[in-house]
C-alpha positions in Angstrom: 0.0 0.0 0.0 2.7 2.5 0.9 4.4 1.8 -2.5 1.3 2.4 -4.7 0.6 5.9 -3.5 3.6 7.5 -5.2 2.8 5.7 -8.3 -0.7 6.9 -8.2 0.5 10.4 -7.5 2.9 10.2 -10.4 0.2 8.8 -12.7 -2.2 11.5 -11.6 0.4 14.1 -12.2 1.3 12.6 -15.5 -2.4 12.5 -16.6 -2.9 16.0 -15.5 0.2 17.1 -17.4 -0.9 15.2 -20.5 -4.3 16.8 -20.3 -2.7 20.2 -20.0 -0.3 19.5 -22.8 -3.1 18.2 -25.1 -5.1 21.3 -24.4 -2.2 23.5 -25.1 -1.5 21.6 -28.3 -5.1 22.1 -29.4 -4.8 25.7 -28.5 -1.5 26.0 -30.4 -3.0 24.3 -33.4 -5.9 26.7 -33.4 -3.5 29.6 -33.1 -1.4 28.2 -36.0 -4.6 27.8 -38.1 -5.5 31.4 -37.2 -1.9 32.5 -38.0 -1.9 30.7 -41.3 -5.2 32.1 -42.2 -4.1 35.6 -41.2 -0.9 35.2 -43.2 -2.8 34.0 -46.3 -5.2 37.0 -46.0 -2.2 39.3 -45.5 -0.4 37.8 -48.4 -3.5 38.2 -50.6 -4.0 41.7 -49.3 -0.3 42.6 -50.0 -0.5 41.0 -53.4 -3.6 43.0 -54.2 -2.0 46.2 -52.8 1.3 45.4 -54.7 -0.6 44.9 -57.9 -2.6 48.1 -57.4 0.5 50.0 -56.4 2.4 48.6 -59.4 -0.4 49.5 -61.7 -0.5 53.0 -60.3 3.2 53.3 -60.5 3.3 52.1 -64.0 0.6 54.5 -65.0 2.4 57.3 -63.2 5.7 56.3 -64.9 4.0 56.2 -68.2 2.5 59.6 -67.7 5.8 61.0 -66.5 7.6 59.3 -69.4 5.1 60.7 -71.9 5.5 64.1 -70.4 9.3 63.9 -70.3 9.4 62.4 -73.8 7.2 65.2 -75.1 9.4 67.8 -73.5 12.5 66.0 -74.8 11.0 65.8 -78.3 10.1 69.5 -78.2 13.6 70.4 -77.0 15.1 68.1 -79.6 12.9 69.6 -82.3 14.1 73.1 -81.3 17.7 71.9 -81.2 17.3 70.2 -84.5 16.0 73.4 -86.1 18.9 75.3 -84.5 21.4 72.8 -85.9 19.7 72.8 -89.3 20.0 76.6 -89.3 23.6 76.4 -88.1 24.4 73.8 -90.8 22.7 76.0 -93.4 24.8 79.0 -92.3 27.9 76.8 -92.2 27.3 75.4 -95.7 26.4 78.7 -97.2 30.0 79.9 -97.7 30.9 76.5 -99.2 27.9 76.8 -101.5 28.9 80.3 -102.5 32.5 79.0 -103.1 31.2 76.1 -105.1 29.0 78.6 -107.1 32.1 80.7 -107.7 34.2 77.6 -108.6 31.4 76.5 -111.0 31.5 80.0 -112.6 35.3 79.9 -112.9 35.1 76.4 -114.4 32.7 77.8 -117.0 35.0 80.7 -117.7 38.0 78.3 -117.9 36.0 76.1 -120.2 35.4 79.1 -122.4 39.1 80.0 -122.2 40.1 76.4 -122.9 37.9 76.5 -126.0 39.6 79.7 -127.1 43.0 78.4 -126.3 42.3 75.2 -128.1 41.3 77.2 -131.2 44.5 79.3 -130.8 46.5 76.1 -130.4 45.0 74.7 -133.5 46.0 77.9 -135.3 49.5 77.6 -133.8 49.8 74.0 -134.9 48.7 75.0 -138.4 51.2 77.8 -138.3 53.9 75.3 -137.1 53.1 73.0 -139.9 53.5 75.8 -142.3 56.7 76.8 -140.7 58.0 73.3 -140.8 57.2 73.2 -144.5 59.1 76.4 -145.0 61.9 75.0 -142.9 62.0 71.9 -145.0 62.1 74.0 -148.1 64.9 76.2 -146.6 66.8 73.1 -145.5 66.5 71.8 -149.0 67.9 75.0 -150.4 70.6 75.0 -147.8 71.6 71.5 -148.8 71.6 72.5 -152.4 73.7 75.6 -151.6 76.2 73.5 -149.5 76.8 71.3 -152.6 78.6 74.3 -154.1 82.4 74.2 -153.2 82.6 78.0 -152.7 79.6 78.0 -150.3 81.0 75.0 -148.3 84.4 76.7 -148.0 82.8 80.0 -146.8 80.7 78.1 -144.3 83.7 76.3 -143.0 85.6 79.6 -142.5 82.6 81.0 -140.6 82.6 77.9 -138.3 86.3 78.3 -137.8 85.9 81.9 -136.8 83.2 81.0 -134.3 85.3 78.3 -132.7 88.2 80.8 -132.4 85.9 83.4 -130.8 84.5 80.8 -128.3 88.0 79.8 -127.4 88.8 83.4 -126.5 91.5 83.8 -129.2 90.4 87.2 -130.6 91.6 88.2 -134.1 93.3 91.4 -133.1 95.6 89.8 -130.6 96.0 86.0 -130.9 95.4 84.9 -134.5 95.6 85.9 -138.1 93.1 84.8 -140.9 93.2 84.5 -144.6 97.0 85.0 -144.9 98.4 84.3 -148.4 101.9 82.8 -148.9 103.7 82.8 -152.2 106.0 79.8 -152.9 107.5 78.0 -155.8 104.5 75.7 -156.1 102.0 78.7 -156.2 100.0 80.7 -153.8 98.9 79.1 -150.5 96.2 80.6 -148.3 95.7 78.9 -145.0 92.5 79.8 -143.2 94.1 80.6 -139.8 97.5 81.3 -138.3 97.5 81.0 -134.5 100.3 82.9 -132.8 102.1 81.1 -130.0 104.4 82.7 -127.4 108.0 83.2 -128.4 107.0 83.9 -132.0 105.7 80.4 -132.9 102.6 79.8 -135.1 100.2 77.0 -135.8 98.6 76.7 -139.3 95.0 75.8 -139.5 93.1 75.0 -142.7 89.3 74.4 -142.9 87.9 71.7 -145.2 84.3 70.9 -145.8 83.9 67.6 -147.7 80.1 67.5 -147.6 79.1 66.3 -151.1 79.2 62.5 -150.3 78.0 63.1 -146.8 74.9 64.9 -147.9 74.2 62.2 -150.5 74.6 59.6 -147.7 72.0 61.4 -145.6 69.6 61.4 -148.5 70.1 57.7 -149.3 67.0 55.5 -149.3 68.6 52.3 -148.1 71.4 51.3 -145.8 73.6 49.9 -148.7 73.5 53.2 -150.6 74.1 55.1 -147.4 77.2 53.0 -146.5 78.6 53.5 -150.1 78.2 57.2 -149.9 79.8 57.3 -146.4 82.8 55.4 -147.8 83.0 58.0 -150.5 83.0 60.7 -147.8 85.9 59.0 -146.0 87.8 58.9 -149.3 87.2 62.6 -149.8 88.5 63.3 -146.3 91.6 61.3 -146.9 92.1 63.1 -150.2 91.9 66.4 -148.5 94.5 65.3 -146.0 96.8 64.2 -148.8 96.4 67.5 -150.7 96.9 69.5 -147.5 100.1 67.5 -146.7 101.5 68.4 -150.1 101.3 72.1 -149.3 103.8 71.7 -146.4 102.8 74.9 -144.6 105.5 74.3 -142.0 108.1 75.0 -144.7 106.4 78.2 -145.8 106.2 79.8 -142.3 109.1 80.5 -140.0 108.8 79.0 -136.5 105.9 76.7 -137.4 105.9 73.2 -136.1 106.0 70.3 -138.6 102.3 69.7 -138.7 99.1 71.4 -140.0 95.7 71.3 -138.4 92.9 70.3 -140.7 89.6 71.6 -139.4 86.3 69.8 -140.1 83.4 72.1 -139.1 81.2 69.3 -137.7 81.7 66.4 -135.3 79.4 64.2 -137.4 81.6 64.7 -140.5 84.7 63.4 -138.6 82.8 60.5 -136.9 81.2 59.4 -140.1 84.6 59.3 -142.0 86.3 57.6 -139.0 83.6 55.0 -138.9 84.3 54.0 -142.5 88.1 54.5 -142.3 89.4 53.9 -138.8 93.0 54.5 -139.9 92.4 58.2 -140.8 94.0 59.5 -137.6 97.2 57.4 -138.1 97.2 58.3 -141.8 97.1 62.0 -140.9 99.8 61.7 -138.3 102.1 60.1 -141.0 101.3 63.0 -143.3 101.8 65.6 -140.5 98.1 66.4 -140.6 96.1 66.7 -137.4 92.4 66.3 -137.8 90.4 68.6 -135.6 86.7 69.1 -135.0 85.2 72.2 -133.2 85.6 70.4 -129.8 89.2 69.5 -130.2 90.1 72.8 -131.8 88.6 74.7 -129.0 90.7 72.6 -126.6 93.8 73.4 -128.6 93.1 77.1 -128.8 92.3 77.2 -125.0 95.7 75.7 -124.4 97.3 78.4 -126.6 95.3 81.1 -124.7 96.6 79.6 -121.4 100.1 79.9 -122.8 99.6 83.5 -123.7 98.3 84.2 -120.2 101.3 82.5 -118.7 103.5 84.6 -121.0 101.7 87.7 -119.8 102.1 86.7 -116.2 105.9 86.2 -116.8 106.1 89.7 -118.3 104.2 91.1 -115.4 106.4 89.3 -112.9 109.5 90.8 -114.5 107.9 94.3 -114.5 106.8 93.8 -110.9 110.4 92.8 -109.9 111.8 95.9 -111.5 109.2 98.1 -109.8 110.0 96.4 -106.5 113.7 97.2 -106.8 112.9 100.8 -107.7 110.4 101.0 -104.8 113.0 99.5 -102.4 115.6 102.1 -103.5 113.2 105.0 -103.0 112.1 103.8 -99.6 115.8 103.6 -98.6 116.3 107.2 -99.7 113.2 108.3 -97.9 114.4 106.6 -94.7 117.7 108.5 -94.9 115.8 111.8 -95.2 113.6 110.9 -92.2 116.7 110.1 -90.1 118.2 113.4 -91.0 114.9 115.1 -90.1 115.0 113.3 -86.7 118.5 114.4 -85.9 117.5 118.0 -86.8 114.5 117.7 -84.4 116.8 116.4 -81.6 119.1 119.4 -82.1 116.1 121.7 -82.1 114.8 120.1 -78.8 118.2 120.5 -77.2 118.3 124.2 -78.2 114.7 124.6 -77.0 115.5 123.1 -73.6 118.6 125.3 -73.2 116.6 128.4 -74.0 113.8 127.3 -71.5 116.4 126.7 -68.8 118.0 130.1 -69.4 114.6 131.9 -69.5 113.3 130.1 -66.4 116.5 130.6 -64.3 117.3 134.2 -65.3 114.1 136.0 -66.4 111.0 134.3 -64.9 112.5 134.3 -61.4 112.7 138.0 -61.4 109.3 138.4 -63.1 107.6 136.4 -60.4 108.8 138.8 -57.7 106.3 141.4 -59.0 103.6 139.1 -57.6 105.3 139.0 -54.2 105.5 142.9 -54.2 101.7 143.0 -55.0 102.3 144.9 -58.2 101.2 142.2 -60.6 97.6 142.2 -62.1 95.1 140.3 -60.0 94.5 136.7 -61.2 97.4 136.7 -63.6 100.2 134.2 -62.9 103.3 133.2 -64.9 103.2 129.5 -65.7 106.3 127.4 -65.2 108.1 126.5 -68.4 108.6 122.8 -68.9 111.4 121.3 -71.1 110.6 118.7 -73.8 111.4 115.3 -72.4 110.3 113.0 -75.4 113.1 111.8 -77.6 112.8 111.5 -81.3 112.2 107.9 -82.5 114.6 106.6 -85.1 113.8 104.3 -88.0 114.8 100.7 -87.4 116.9 99.5 -90.3 116.0 95.9 -89.5 
């Protein structure tokens, strides 16, 4: 019995606790149901409120966006009009420049048309001039076929070469000098004076007949044949010139004669057909010369004359130097004599100053001590000359 009572008490307490716990659980379940129901209602209410707020916000945003977009469009429209006006103002000078350029292009086109017409006229005139030139050239070729005309032309070319070389006729060369010998009269075209009385004989030859025919030849064979004739003519002129022996007719002339051809092409054409012409001329004491080589030869002669003149000037300068040295020596002697005279004059001046200062001025200054001299007037002290006369150094 005593052991059952605690058990019953424990069972009764446990039952009471279980009843309390069960009631609490039921109450808690009811509260949870109320909470869930309240949460669902709140969620539905929040969802409804959110949807309504979102709809209102969207509408307000749309209204605001429409208003802002309208203002932006209006501002953009005004800005666009301003920019269009600015672009128009900016493009206006370019458009004006383009209009002026278009006008200038039209004027240039008119000028070009006029220039083209003038050019056509010039071309027609040039064609006419060319025809005249062709006719004149033909007449010139015809004239050059005459021996007298060819010879005169060769002499003119020779004179031009001499002038270009600086060998003027009145001082450095002679032309058209005639020499009488046992074989007849010889007339070289040019005598070039050298220093020390030497001379060089120059004779101009113009073998153009075969050369001109070669230039007019229709085919290469005929041209080669005419050029061969031209080379034979040049060789024949060299032989004939060698027979004249000008170096025997003129004193102080070297044993050769210069044969002048008035054109480089004449010499090159002949040398092409006869490569031994130079050696042949050297054997005959004949030196072939074209304008280029003759200018070089005459320039060398002119240089020799300048050196001769320099030598003469040097001798004259030497004589003048000696005379100047003698005169300077005499003048130095005169200056030394003048210096000695000045020394004696200074000595005499110093002696006179000493005598005047020691014998006269001492007594004269006593007037000032006696208060009888004019006020403010003093007798200055006389100073001797101390500077010596400089002599000329002979060294």
